[in-house]
C-alpha positions in Angstrom: 0.0 0.0 0.0 1.1 3.5 -0.7 0.0 6.7 1.2 -0.3 10.0 -0.5 0.7 12.9 1.7 -1.3 16.1 1.4 1.8 18.1 0.5 2.5 15.8 -2.5 -1.2 16.0 -3.5 -1.0 19.8 -3.5 2.3 19.7 -5.4 0.7 17.4 -8.0 -2.1 20.0 -8.5 0.4 22.8 -8.8 2.5 20.9 -11.4 -0.6 20.4 -13.5 -1.1 24.2 -13.9 0.5 26.7 -16.2 2.2 28.9 -13.6 2.9 31.6 -16.2 -0.8 32.3 -16.4 -2.0 31.5 -12.9 -1.2 31.8 -9.2 -1.6 29.2 -6.5 -2.4 30.3 -2.9 -1.5 27.8 -0.2 -0.8 30.1 2.7 -3.9 32.2 2.7 -7.2 31.7 4.5 -10.3 32.2 2.4 -13.1 34.0 4.1 -15.6 34.0 1.2 -15.9 34.2 -2.5 -18.1 36.4 -4.7 -20.0 34.2 -7.3 -19.7 35.0 -11.0 -21.9 37.9 -12.2 -22.0 36.2 -15.6 -20.8 32.9 -17.1 -17.5 34.4 -18.3 -16.7 36.6 -15.3 -14.2 35.4 -12.7 -14.9 34.5 -9.1 -13.5 37.0 -6.5 -11.7 35.4 -3.6 -11.7 37.3 -0.3 -8.9 36.4 2.1 -8.6 36.8 5.9 -5.6 39.2 5.5 -7.8 41.6 3.5 -6.4 40.8 0.1 -8.5 39.6 -2.8 -7.9 37.7 -6.0 -9.8 36.9 -9.2 -10.0 33.4 -10.5 -11.6 31.2 -13.1 -11.2 28.0 -11.0 -11.4 27.5 -7.2 -10.2 24.2 -5.9 -11.2 24.1 -2.2 -8.9 22.1 0.0 -9.8 24.0 3.1 -10.5 21.1 5.4 -13.3 19.8 7.6 -14.7 23.2 8.5 -14.7 24.3 4.8 -15.7 27.9 4.3 -16.0 27.1 0.6 -18.4 24.2 1.1 -20.5 26.2 3.5 -20.9 29.2 1.1 -21.4 27.0 -2.0 -24.1 24.8 -0.4 -25.8 27.9 1.2 -25.9 29.7 -2.2 -27.3 26.6 -3.9 -29.9 26.1 -1.2 -31.0 29.7 -1.7 -31.3 29.2 -5.5 -33.4 26.0 -5.0 -35.5 27.7 -2.3 -36.4 30.6 -4.6 -37.2 28.0 -7.3 -39.7 26.4 -4.9 -37.8 23.2 -4.1 -37.7 23.6 -0.3 -36.9 19.9 0.2 -33.7 20.1 -1.8 -32.8 23.4 -0.3 -33.1 21.9 3.2 -31.1 18.8 2.3 -28.2 21.0 1.1 -28.2 23.0 4.3 -28.2 19.7 6.3 -24.9 18.6 4.9 -22.9 21.8 5.4 -21.6 20.8 8.8 -19.6 17.5 8.9 -21.0 14.7 11.0 -18.5 12.3 12.6 -19.0 8.8 11.2 -17.2 7.1 14.1 -14.2 6.3 11.9 -10.8 7.9 11.4 -8.9 8.3 8.2 -5.4 9.7 8.4 -4.5 9.1 4.8 -6.1 7.6 1.8 -4.5 4.3 0.9 -4.5 2.5 -2.4 -2.3 -0.2 -3.9 0.8 1.3 -5.6 0.0 -0.8 -8.7 -3.1 1.3 -9.3 -1.0 4.5 -9.2 1.5 3.0 -11.7 -1.4 2.0 -14.0 -2.5 5.7 -14.1 0.9 7.0 -15.3 
């Protein structure tokens, strides 16, 4: 079995990007994002230090108490509520806060042969 450390995972994401045209932020704490005003407009990211950034893609890896998940699901719930689907809106709000399953997972594990087959 082979474990995949979080730092290696983040490095793999970074390597897959064209860093001449984009920026990766690992040391910032996102407080919120402003949704797109139109399909081609960027998302605006708002950070705890007061700085902002515009982006076309937001990959949220902000952990168990994810600010991104909370905002995204709240925004979707509001859309469905306005559309009259209160049941779906409520179900989205119900999964914002994580619920302990009674199990621990320190790292995802998979056979290294499967990783080799992907390369």
